[in-house]
Residue frames as qw, qx, qy, qz and C-alpha x, y, z in Angstrom:
[[0.182, 0.711, -0.603, -0.314, -15.73, -4.94, -10.51],
 [0.978, 0.189, 0.085, -0.026, -15.13, -7.86, -12.80],
 [0.232, -0.754, 0.595, 0.154, -11.51, -9.10, -12.47],
 [0.925, 0.346, -0.151, -0.043, -9.87, -11.32, -15.10],
 [0.507, -0.660, 0.539, 0.128, -6.75, -13.24, -14.00],
 [0.724, 0.599, -0.306, -0.154, -4.75, -14.24, -17.11],
 [0.486, 0.483, -0.700, 0.202, -2.25, -17.02, -17.43],
 [0.547, -0.132, -0.769, 0.305, -1.17, -18.69, -14.21],
 [0.126, -0.218, 0.339, -0.907, -2.72, -15.83, -12.20],
 [0.720, -0.272, -0.346, -0.536, -5.99, -17.85, -12.19],
 [0.581, -0.014, -0.735, 0.350, -4.21, -19.85, -9.42],
 [0.058, 0.019, -0.451, 0.890, -5.09, -16.93, -7.10],
 [0.510, -0.211, -0.270, -0.789, -8.80, -17.22, -7.91],
 [0.349, -0.106, 0.803, -0.472, -10.73, -18.94, -5.06],
 [0.746, 0.383, 0.301, -0.454, -13.42, -19.71, -7.70],
 [0.694, 0.123, 0.608, 0.365, -13.00, -21.96, -10.71],
 [0.479, 0.733, 0.375, 0.305, -12.04, -20.08, -13.85],
 [0.529, 0.123, -0.025, 0.839, -10.35, -16.81, -14.66],
 [0.143, -0.593, -0.190, -0.769, -13.01, -14.38, -13.84],
 [0.369, -0.342, -0.675, 0.539, -13.73, -13.01, -10.36],
 [0.156, -0.781, -0.321, -0.512, -16.44, -10.72, -9.16],
 [0.447, -0.092, -0.460, 0.762, -15.22, -8.32, -6.62],
 [0.211, -0.863, -0.451, -0.085, -17.50, -6.04, -4.42],
 [0.411, 0.131, -0.206, 0.879, -16.18, -2.48, -3.85],
 [0.161, -0.688, -0.519, 0.480, -17.51, 0.12, -1.44],
 [0.167, 0.943, 0.004, -0.287, -16.29, 2.99, -3.69],
 [0.583, 0.730, -0.317, 0.163, -13.31, 3.90, -5.92],
 [0.808, -0.510, 0.253, 0.149, -10.22, 1.97, -4.58],
 [0.139, 0.712, -0.654, -0.214, -6.51, 1.73, -5.65],
 [0.875, 0.222, -0.385, -0.195, -6.16, -1.54, -7.52],
 [0.388, 0.403, -0.730, 0.392, -3.10, -2.36, -5.60],
 [0.345, -0.239, 0.580, -0.698, -5.04, -2.38, -2.33],
 [0.852, 0.110, 0.024, -0.511, -7.76, -4.52, -3.78],
 [0.753, 0.343, -0.561, 0.023, -5.18, -7.14, -4.96],
 [0.110, 0.365, -0.761, 0.525, -3.48, -7.21, -1.54],
 [0.590, -0.105, 0.409, -0.688, -6.90, -7.93, 0.06],
 [0.915, 0.234, -0.108, -0.312, -7.48, -10.74, -2.38],
 [0.727, -0.386, 0.537, 0.187, -3.91, -12.28, -1.69],
 [0.768, 0.574, 0.177, 0.221, -2.92, -11.67, -5.33],
 [0.593, -0.476, 0.132, 0.635, 0.82, -10.72, -5.50],
 [0.314, 0.904, 0.037, -0.288, 1.27, -7.47, -7.35],
 [0.206, -0.634, 0.637, 0.387, 4.94, -8.51, -8.25],
 [0.505, 0.110, 0.830, 0.212, 3.44, -11.23, -10.47],
 [0.420, 0.790, 0.424, -0.138, 1.40, -8.72, -12.64],
 [0.465, -0.107, 0.383, 0.791, 3.15, -7.44, -15.81],
 [0.096, -0.266, -0.396, -0.874, 0.10, -5.91, -17.78],
 [0.069, 0.455, 0.692, -0.556, -2.96, -4.28, -16.42],
 [0.080, -0.261, -0.476, -0.836, -5.98, -3.02, -18.45],
 [0.149, 0.427, 0.674, -0.584, -9.10, -1.37, -17.03],
 [0.504, 0.677, 0.373, -0.385, -12.05, -1.12, -19.30],
 [0.784, 0.510, 0.253, 0.248, -9.85, -2.04, -22.28],
 [0.230, 0.910, -0.230, 0.256, -7.08, 0.60, -21.66],
 [0.758, 0.057, -0.419, 0.496, -3.57, -0.40, -20.60],
 [0.328, -0.873, 0.059, -0.358, -2.82, 1.21, -17.19],
 [0.361, 0.416, -0.701, 0.452, 0.07, 1.26, -14.78],
 [0.613, -0.424, -0.663, 0.066, -0.72, -0.79, -11.72],
 [0.382, -0.219, -0.410, 0.799, 0.78, 1.79, -9.41],
 [0.115, 0.039, 0.003, -0.993, -1.68, 4.37, -10.67],
 [0.314, -0.297, -0.785, -0.444, -4.79, 2.22, -11.22],
 [0.344, 0.060, 0.505, -0.789, -8.09, 3.28, -9.35],
 [0.207, -0.178, -0.866, -0.420, -10.96, 1.01, -9.87],
 [0.480, -0.017, 0.319, -0.817, -14.78, 1.29, -9.16],
 [0.628, 0.092, 0.702, -0.324, -17.65, -1.18, -9.06],
 [0.763, 0.543, 0.220, -0.273, -18.50, -1.17, -12.77],
 [0.131, 0.752, -0.595, -0.250, -15.00, -1.64, -14.07],
 [0.993, 0.112, 0.035, 0.015, -13.68, -4.55, -15.89],
 [0.180, -0.807, 0.560, 0.054, -9.99, -5.30, -15.07],
 [0.971, 0.202, -0.103, 0.071, -7.65, -7.64, -16.74],
 [0.327, -0.797, 0.507, 0.028, -4.43, -8.66, -15.35],
 [0.900, 0.369, -0.223, 0.069, -1.61, -10.75, -17.04],
 [0.718, -0.548, 0.296, 0.310, 1.72, -12.12, -15.78],
 [0.039, 0.679, -0.588, -0.438, 5.01, -11.83, -17.66],
 [0.939, 0.301, 0.076, -0.144, 5.21, -14.31, -20.58],
 [0.222, -0.626, 0.704, 0.251, 8.47, -16.25, -21.10],
 [0.922, 0.309, 0.185, -0.142, 9.39, -18.76, -23.60],
 [0.479, -0.517, 0.573, 0.418, 12.21, -20.31, -25.45]]
């Protein structure tokens, strides 16, 4: 699975950059994958799997998926 950590979420990437390659043994709930990677799910506002917006609570991912995560955006 390719995982994109948008905005400040790239802080949680142990590698430089915003993309992270994640090996999966089979279909897995995305929440469980993120917990194993120490990425706080409370920081995620938008989740897209293969270009489609998905609820994080319902997301299941497989090895060939491209997942993009974004935090809430604030501004003044």
